[in-house]
N, C-alpha and C positions, 0 to 999 in steps of 0.2 A: 313125745316127739312129733307133735302135731304142728305142721307148717301149713300156712294158707296157700292155696293155689290161686294166684292172682293174675289178672290181665289188665292191660292198659289200652282199652278199646279206642280211646280218643286218638291214638297214634296209628290206627290201622284203617285200611280201606273199608268202605261201608259194608260190603258183602262179608268180609272177614269179621267185622265188628258184630254183625248179627249172629254169625256162627259162634263166635266166642261168647256172646251173651247167652246163647242157648247152652253151650258147654257149661258155663258157670251155673245156670239154673239147674241143669241135670246133676252136676256135682253136689250142689247144695241139697237137693232133694235126696240123692243117694246117701249122703252123710247123715241127713236127718233120719232116714229109714234105718240105717245101720252105721253107727260111728266108726266101725272097723273098715268101712268102705274108704275112709280117708287114706289109710295106709295102702289099700289095694289100688286106689286111683293114682296115688303118688308113685307106687311101684310100676304101674303100667306106663305112666308118663316118663319116668326115669329110665326104666330098663328096656322097654320096647321102642320108645320114641327118642330116647337119649336126650331128653329136655328137662330142664328144671322148672320152667314156667309154661303155662298153656300158650301164652302169646308168642312163644318161640316156635310153635308148630307152623308148618305151611298150611295153606287153606285145605289142601287135600288131606294132610295129616290131621288137621283139626276135625274134619268131618269123619275120618276113620276112627279117631280117638273118641269122638262123640258116640258113634255106633257101638264101640267096644264098652264104654262105661254104662251105656243104657242097658247092656246085658248083665250087669252085676246084680 
């Protein structure tokens, strides 16, 4: 049940784009370290932030999400 977490940075403000780029880098690194992190990250995004995609997060939500997934 692996689904990719995608973002469309070209449609976002520059500051948000850089934050999303960082989120995506961290997500990729976390999944490489432990493939089970994919489900953990998806669960956090869906259950805590009530979003299907990272680009649906507000800028503050994106920064909070980033801090949370770094702690996995």
